[in-house]
N, C-alpha and C positions, 0 to 999 in steps of 0.2 A: 327380293328383300335387300339386295346388296347396296342399293343407292337410297333406300327409303329411311326416313327418321320415324321409328315405330316403337310402340310398347306392345310386346307379345305376352299375353296372360295365359298361363297353363295351370289349370286347377286340378288338384288331387293326383299329383304325379307319383305318389309313393309306391304305386303298384307297377310302375314302369320306370324305375330309376335307371335302367340301362339306357334310357333316352338321353341321359346326361351328356354322352359323347356327341350326340346329334346337336344338342343345344350349344355345346362348346364350339362345334364347327360353324354353326350359324353365327355365333358371336364373333368368331375370328374373321369370317368373310363379310360381315355386315357391321361396319364400325359405328353406325348410328342406331343400332338395334339395342333396346333394353328388354330384358325378359323378367317378368314377375311370375314366380312359381309358388303355388301353395302345395305343401307336402307335409306328411308327418315325419319325414326324415330329410336331412340336408342332402344335396346332390354331391357334395365333396368335390367341387371343381374349382379351378382357378378363377379368381375374380368374383367368387360368390360372397354375398353379404347376407347373413341370416338374421332374421328378426323373429323372436319367439312371441307368439300370441298367448298371453297368460289367461287363466280363467278370470271370470268377473270377480270383482271385490265383494266379499260377503261381510255381513255385519258382525261385529265383535260383541257377543252376548255376555262376555265376562266383565264389561264395564256398563255403567248406567246407560239406559237407552230409552227412547220414546218413539212414538209413531213417526215423527218427523225425521229422526236420525235413521230409522230403519228404511223409510221410503227413499232416502237419499242413496241407499246402497244399490249399485248397478244390478246385482243379482236379484234383489227383491223387486226392483223396477221391472226386470224382464219377466219374472214370475207373474206379477200383477198384470202386465200387458198381455201375456199369453192366456192368463186365467180369464180376463175380461173377454177375450176373443171367443171363448166357449160358454161363458156365463156372464152376460152383460152387466148384471148387478153386483158382481163381486167387488168387495172392498176389503182393505186391511183395517181391522179395528182392534180394540183392546183385547178382545177375546181370542182372535186368531193370529195376532201379530207375531208372538214368539214362535208359534208353530211354523209360520211362513219363513221366518228368519232362520230357524233351525233346519228346515228342509233345504234351504239354499246353502247353508253352511255344510250340512252333511253331504251334499252333492258337490262340494268343493268349488262352487261357482261355475260349473261346466254348463255352458249355454244349452246344449242339446239335452242334457239331463234335466235341467230346470224346465225347458219347454215340454218335455215328455211328462214331467210331474204335474205341471200346470194344466195339461190337457185332461187330467183326471178330476179337475175341480167341479165338473158338472155332476159328478156322482159322489165324490168324497170331500168332506170339509178338510181344511188344512190340518186340524188336530187328528182326525181319523187317518188322513194320508200319512202323517208323520208316524203314527203307531204302526201302520202297515209297512212303511218304508224301512224303519229301523227296529230291529228286534232287541230284546233285553240285553243281549250280549254286545250290542252296538254294530251288528253287521247290517249292511245295506241289501235290500231285496231288489235285484235287477229285474225281477218279473214285473214289478209295477211300472217300470220305466219303458213302456211299450206304447204302441198306438199312435205313432207319428203320422203326419199327413201322407195320404196315399200317393200324392204327386212327387214325393221325395224318393230318392233311391232306397232300395230295401234296407241297405246298411244303415240308413239314418232314421228308420222307422222304429227301431228299438236300440237302446243303449248297448245291450249285449252284442247285437249285430255289428255296431260301430267298432267296439273293442275287438271283436272277433276278426273283423276286416284287417286290423293291424296285426293281430296275433298270428293269423294264417300266413302272413308274409314273412314270418320269422323262420330261420333254419331250426332244425330239431334241437340242437344244443341250446340255442337261445330260448326256445320254448320251455325247456326243462329249467333253465336258470330263472326265467320270468316267473314260473309257477312256484318255485322254491323261495324266491325273494318275497313272495306274497305272505309268507309266514311271519315276516317282521311287521308287527302291529304299528310301530311308530317310526318306521324308517330304520336305517342301520348305517354303521360305518362300513368302509370297504373291508376292513379286517374281519368284522363279524360276518359279512356276506361270504368271504372266502371260506371261513370255518364251517358255516352252516350249509352252504349250497353245494359244496364239493365233497360232501361226506361219502357219496357212493362212487366217486371217481369215474363217473359215467357221462360227464358233461361234454367231453371232447372239445372243449373250448376253454380258453383262459378266462377266469371269472372277471378280472378287471376289464379285459377286452369286451366281454359280453355285456358288462354293465354300461360301458361306453356306448355300445350299439343300442342298448335299450333306452338310454338317455336320448340318443339321436332319433330313435323312433317314437319318442314322447310317451313311452310306457313307464319310464322312470323319470324323476326330476331331481336335480341337484338341490340339496338343502345347505343351510349355513354350516360351515365347518365347526367342529367342536374340538378344542385343544389341538388345532392344526391338522386334524384328520377329516377328510371329506365325508359327508353323509348323503345318502340318496333315500328317496321314499316314493311311494305310489299314491296317487289320488285314491280315495276310498273306493270309488266305483270300479276303478281298474283293479284294485286289490281284490275285490270280491270276485271278479272274473278269474284272476290268478288263482284264488283259492279253489274255485270250481275245477280248474285244470289240474291243480295239485291233487285233489281227491280222485279225479279220473285216472291220474298216473299211478295211483296206489302207492305213492311215496309219501303220503301225508303223515302217517304215524312216525315213520323214520325221521322225517324232516322236523316235526314238532318235538321229537325226543332230542334231537341234536340241538335244536334251538333252546330248549329248556336247560339242557346240560351246559351249553355255552354260557347262558346268563347266570346260571348257578355258580359257575367258576368265576365269572366276572365279579359278582357281588361278594363272593368269599374273598377274593383278592382285595376288593375295595374295603371290606371290613378289617382285613389285616393291616391295611395302610391308613385306616381312618384317623388315627391320632398322630400320624407322622407328618413329615414336611410336605408331602403331596396330597394332603387331605382335601384341599379345596378342589384340586383336579378331579379326585375321585368322587367328591360330592357332586360336581358338575356332571360327571359321566352318569352317575346314578339318576340325576334329575333328567338328563337327556334320554335315558333308556327307561323311563318310568313306565311307559305303555308296554314295552317289550317285557319288562320284568313282571308286570301284572299278568300279561298273557302267559308267560312261562310258569308263573305260580299257579294260575288257574288250571292249566293243562296238567301240571304236576300233581295237584290235589286229586284230580280225577284218574290219573294214570300211574304216577310214581310218588306216593305220599311221602316217602323218605326224602325225596328231592325237594318237596314242598317245605318240609321242616328245615332243611338245609338253607333254602332261599330265605325263608322268613327270619331265621336266626341271624343271617348275615346282613339282610337289608334293613332290619328293624330300627337301628339307631339312626340311619339316614332318613328313613321315612318319618320317624318321630320328629326329628329336627326340622324337616322340611314341611311338617304340618299335614302329612297324609295319614291322619290318625284313623279315619274310618276304615281305610284299606288295611292298615296294620292291625287294627282291632279285629276285623273280620278274619284276617289270616290267622291270628293267634287263637281265635275261637275255633276255627276249623282244625287247627293242630290239636286242640284239646278234645274236640268232639270226635275226631277220627281216631283218637288214641294211637297216634302214629308210633310205631316201634322204632325209635331212633335214639341217639345218644341223650342221656339224661341232662347233660350240660346244655345241649341245644334246647331241650324242653324247658329247662330252668330259665333260659334267656327269653324264650317266647312268653312264658308266664310273667316275667318281669315287664316285658313290653306291654302286655295286656294291662298290668297294673299302672304303668305310666300313662296309658291312654285313659284309663278310668279316673286317675287322679286329675288329668287335664280336663276331663269332662265334668269334674266336680263331684265325683262319687268316691269319697275316701274309704268308705266301708268296703266297697268292692275292690278298690285298689289294694287295701291291706290284705284282703284274702289272696289276691294274686301274688303279692310280695311274699307272704308267708309260704305259699306254695312254691315259689321260686327258691326261697331259702331252704326249704325241706329238700327239694330236688338237688340243689347245689351241695348241701351237706351230705346227702345220700351218695352222690357220685364222687365226692371228695374234690370237687372243683372249688379251690380257694377263690378264684376270680369271680365265679358266679355267686358264691356265698357272700363275698364282700359287697358285690353290687346290690344284692337283695337287702343286706343290712343297711346300706346307705339310703336306698329308696324307702325302705320301711321307716327308718328314722325320719326321713324328710317329711312324710305325711303326718307324723306325730308332733312335729314342731309346733303346729297351730292347734293341737288338741290340748286344751287346758287341763284335762283330767289325766293325761298320759305323757305330758312333756318331759317328766322326770325320767322316762324310759329312753329318751333319745341319746343322751350322752354315752351311756354304756354301749348302745348299738354302734355309734360312731367310733368309740374307743376300740371296740372289738374289730371293726373293719380296718382301722389303722394298724392294729396289731397284726392282722392277717397280711396286709399289704407289705409290712416290714418283714414278715417271715418269708414272703415270696420274693423279697428284694425287688419288687415291681415299682419302679419310679412313677409310672403313670398312675397306678392305683394309690400310691402314697399321696400323690398330688390330689387325686379325687377325694380321698378321705379327709385331707386337710381342707379342701374346698367346702365340703359339706359341714365340717365342724365350724368353719368360718360363718356359714349361713346361720347355724345355731347361735353363735356368738352375736351376730347382728340382731337376731330376734331378741336376745337377752339385753341388748343395748351395750354390750361389751365391745365397743368399736375398736379399741386399741388391740385387743387380742385377735379380733377378726382380721384386722389389717395385717398383723404379723403373719397369720396363717395364709392369707391370700397372697402375700408377697413370697412366702416360701413355695406355695403351689405354682405361682407365676414363674418363678425361677426354674422349677423342675420341668414345667411344661415347655417353657421357651428352650431349654436345653435339648428337649426331645424334638423340637420343631413342631410342636402341637399348637398351631396358631389359633385354632378354634378354642382349645382349652385356655389359652392365654386370654382370648377375647372374653370368655365367661368370667375369668378372674377380674379383668378390667371393668366389666359390667358391675360386678359386686363391689369393687373398690369405688366405682362411681356411686353406688347406692350409699356407701358409708359417707362419702363426701356430700351427697345430697342430704342425708340425715343430720349431719353436723353443720350444714349451712355453707359449705364451700362449693358454691354452684359453678364456679369457673372450672375447678378441678373435676367436678362431676361431669360437666359437659365434655371436657377433654377425654376422660376415660370412656364415656359412652360413644363418642365419635370414633375412637380407636376400635372399640368393640364392634360397632356397626359396620365399619369398613370391611372387617374380616368376615362377619356373619353374612352380610349381603352378598359378598363374593362367593361364599360357600352355599348360598341358598338356604341358610338356617332360618326359615320363616318364623318359627316359633320364638326363637331368641331375639330375632330382629324386632318382632312386635312388642315384646316385653321391654326392650331397650328404647323403642320409640315411646312407649308408655312412660318410662322414666324421664325421657326428654320432655314429655308433657308436664310431668311433675315439676321439673325445673322451671318451665315457663310459668306454671301456676305460682310457685314460690316467688318468682320475680314480679308477680302482678301482671303478667302478660296473658290475660284471660282469653283473648281471642285466639292467640296461637295455641294455648293449652287446650282449648275446646276443640280446635281442628285436629290436634294430635290424638286426643282421646277418642274422638268420633271415628277417625281413621283406624285406630287400634281396635275399637269396638267392632267395626266391620270385619277386620282381619280375624279377630277371635271368633266371631260368629261363623265365618266361613270354615274355620277349623273345628267348630263346635266345642270351643274351649270355654266352658261355663264360668270357671273361676276368673279367667281373663275378662270375660264380658262383665262380670259383677264388679270387678275393680275399676273398669272404665266408667261404668255407670256411677259408681261411688265418687270418682273424681269429678264427673260432670255435676254431681250433687254438691260437692264442695265449692265448685266455681259458682253455682247458683246461689249458695249461701253468701259467699263473699261479695257477689254483685247484688245482694238483697232481693233475689227472686225466690222468696221462701216457699211459695206454693210449688213452684217447679222443683225446687230442691227436695221438698218432702216426697214428691213423686219418684224422683230418682232414688232416694235413699230407702224408701219403703220397698221399692223394686229390688234393689241390690241386697237388702237385708234378707228378703225371702230367699234369694239365690245363695247367700252366704250360709244361711241356716241349713239349706239342703246340702251344701258342700262341707259343712262342719267347720268352717273357719271364717274369720273376717267380721263376724256379727258385732263384736265389741266396737269396731271402728264406725260402722253404720249407726249403731246405737248412740255413740258419742256425738256424731254430727246431728242426729235427730234431737239430742239434748240441747245442742247449740241453737237450733232453730226454735225450740220451745222457749229459750231465754229471750231471743230477739222478738218473738211474738207475744211475750209477756205471760206465757203459760208456765209459771215458775214451779208449781207443784209437779207437773209432768216432767219438767226439765230435771228436777232433783232425782226422780225415779230413774229416768233414762241414764243420767250421768253416774249415779251410784251403781247401776247395773253394769255399765261399761267398765267402771273402775274395778269392780269385783272380778270381772273376767280378766282384766289386765293383770291384776295381782296374782290370780291363779296361774296365769301364763308366764309371770315373771317378766313382762314387757315394760321396761323402763320408759321407753318412748311413749307407749300408750298411757301409762300411769301419769307421766308428766303432763300430758295434754288433758286427761280427765280431771286431775286435781286442779289444774288451772281454770277449767270451766266451772268446777264446783266452787272455787274461790270467787269467781265472778258472780255466781249466783248468790253465794253467802253475802258478799258485799252489797248487792242490790237489795237483799233482805235485811241489811244493817247488822248482820252477824259478823262483826269485824274480827273478833278473836278466832272464830272458826275459819274465816277466810285466810287469816294470817297463818294458821296451822297448815292449811292445805298448801299455801304457797311456799312455806318453808320446806315441806317435804318435796314439792315439785321442783324447787330450785336445787335441792340436794341431788335429785336424780339427774337434772340437766347438767350439773357440774360433774357428776360421775361419768356421764357420757361425753363430756367435753364438747357439748353441742351448742353453738351459737344460735342455731335455728330453734332449739328447744328453749334456750334461756331467754331469748328476746320477748316472747309473749308472757313469760312468767314475770319478768321485770316490768313489763307493761302493766300487768295486773297489780303488782306491788306498788307501782306509782299511783294508780287509780285509788288503791286502798289507802295509801299515805295521804292523798288529798282528802279522802272521805274522813280521815282521822285528824285533819288539820295539820298534818306533818308536811307542810309545803316545801321546806328546804330538802327533805328526803325525796319528795316527789320530783323536784327539779333535777336532782342528781340522777335519779332512776330514769327519768325521761331523756336526759342527756345520753346515758349509756345505751338506752334503747335506740336512739337516733344513730349512735356510732355503730352499733351492731348491725342495724338494718342497712346502713350505708356501706359497711364493709361487705355484707352479703349481697347487696343489690336487691334487697327484698323490702318493698314498701309496706306500710301498715295496710292490712286488708281493707277494701273499700267499705265493708260493713262496719268497721271499727273507726273509720276516719273521723266521724263527727265526735264520738266520745273522746278520741285521742286529742283532737284540737281543743275541745273544751277543757281537758285536763291541763294542757299547756297554758291556756288562757287563765284558768283558775289559779294555778301556782304562780304564774307571772304577776297576776293582779294582787295576790296576797303578799308577795315578797317585794314587788317593785321590779321594774325591768332590769336594772343594773345588777342587783343581787341575784335575780333569777338567772341572768346570762352567765354570771360567774359560777354559780352552782351547776348549771347546765354544762359548762365547759369542764368543770372538775369531774363531773360524772362521765363525760365522754372519754376522758383520759384515764379514768380509774380502772382497775382490774375488776372482774366480776365479784370476787370476794370482798374487795374494798367497797364497792358501791352497794352491795346487798347488806354488808355489815353496818 
């Protein structure tokens, strides 16, 4: 070999790594020799260049897919190729495509595993194979991954044999470490590995050195770092083999217990720091450890129920904010069903979480029951903090209950009083925040703004960036309702920056919804529709019925403004049904259905719908709702030539808009006043009002809705024709510069 220019290929060298010195000698004595080695572990010699061969790319089933995109996946292509080899007529179609894709994903794109699974296609359909491959707990059956070609080495005829080949090459300490690392369902940090795997002090190796060796042997893989700390994980099929070895070692119970206690401690520390300056870091850690926390919780419910209560109480706020409502709700239900004997304070917290989930799902009756239960438990154990939280959440669900809204303020006032007795700045800010939400509902925007600014200052002082983001979001809501869309956008973008960083999926979706509302008010219907449709999908994934209903409502409003009345009716009837089930929002859907009836000329139906919505708004004390309903009733009365009635409606509507100091509310009222003035031949008054409408809409950046453009242009032409162009222009200019009181008076 010394003089030859040659490529020497050595395959499967992992079982004789001692040959590395021979290879080094050959390389040194043969300057023109190149050696290509395949091995499950590097040789660790000078001049070595390693190239890791990754698994095949698998399809992402979390995004929209079709047969074409699935077939483009290398993993699916291999499955289909091998399946056709044993069943010539096999094709991927609409019925089996998802099952094929999920099989490939569950097998982590490992070519041998995919080939062994595809070999079963002569007997099992993809759907049946998937059911046999993955059990309800998500574990992979290695038993089904057998039956490879007989001309292959025995270790390649079954996946278990292949993994065992690598496992058997490990020293005893590495075997113990490997099996214990399998307890981590979603990978782990190096710190977690050290805590959980060395609990018996019997490894006889350093955990970090051992992890490095397992990575070299391709039994572990490096993942992306989280917060600067490395993470490692196992492919699912390798993990299943590791769990088999853990059970054989009879260390499984001890390892699972250590794992559960470790993550219980982690979530408790996270909860303690949830509202502090490091909250985003802890939220990211909780998200990264989602699968491990779920596994620890499941084991604890079956083996250490008190620990399950501890984990649920600590992780609940994070899971709710991140949109993991189904898991949180299930955990809270199990806490209640198992009657776990634990601290009443923790039980109160779990009952509150169950109420929050029920509220988000659109079941206020069930939510109230849980909040009442939480309140009782909090009072019973003397926990001012849990009593206060229950009061706030109980009040929150009653804000939209027109029969019981009067009960809300006393609940919030009591909560604020408790917070001040506790001298708890965080909870004082929470109570002020909820009181501000009530003030927004009442249309008392100035009072709401003052309380939100106080809450913002308190939360900023504590380093509570997520709490500040919630305040900014609601300050954005106020700006949106009064027509200051630039400030609304600024507030929402500040909130979204923090919420997205912290993984607050629920709040992120609501703030994107508000961003859609801003686009709607600016007449940017295409952008608004995109925002609402994306939010609708997000709420559906979270099973957030109320959020779904509001998105559908907004899509209905867009359809009205763009004169697609049949489509609008479909949206609004659908959301009205959802609102009725949730016990809130029905007045708004009824109002919009009344608008449609006006545009379609069904005036008798319109009156019934609008009067019904106005009655509900009056009972709720909603100034914003009353302003809009009165404006539409005035439009209807004008069309029916009931001018005095129309004027009385508009007078009350304008007074409410003035009380709210809302340009957004005032502009459509002034618009209707202008149309009424024209109808009464008061063209000079109409010209001034139209000028003011133009100034307000220009200031807000909010054009006349498309469905009203024709009527608005006709009103301008009519007043101009009656007065003459020059007098009209002067009155128009006077109106633009006049104050609201001056122009209306």
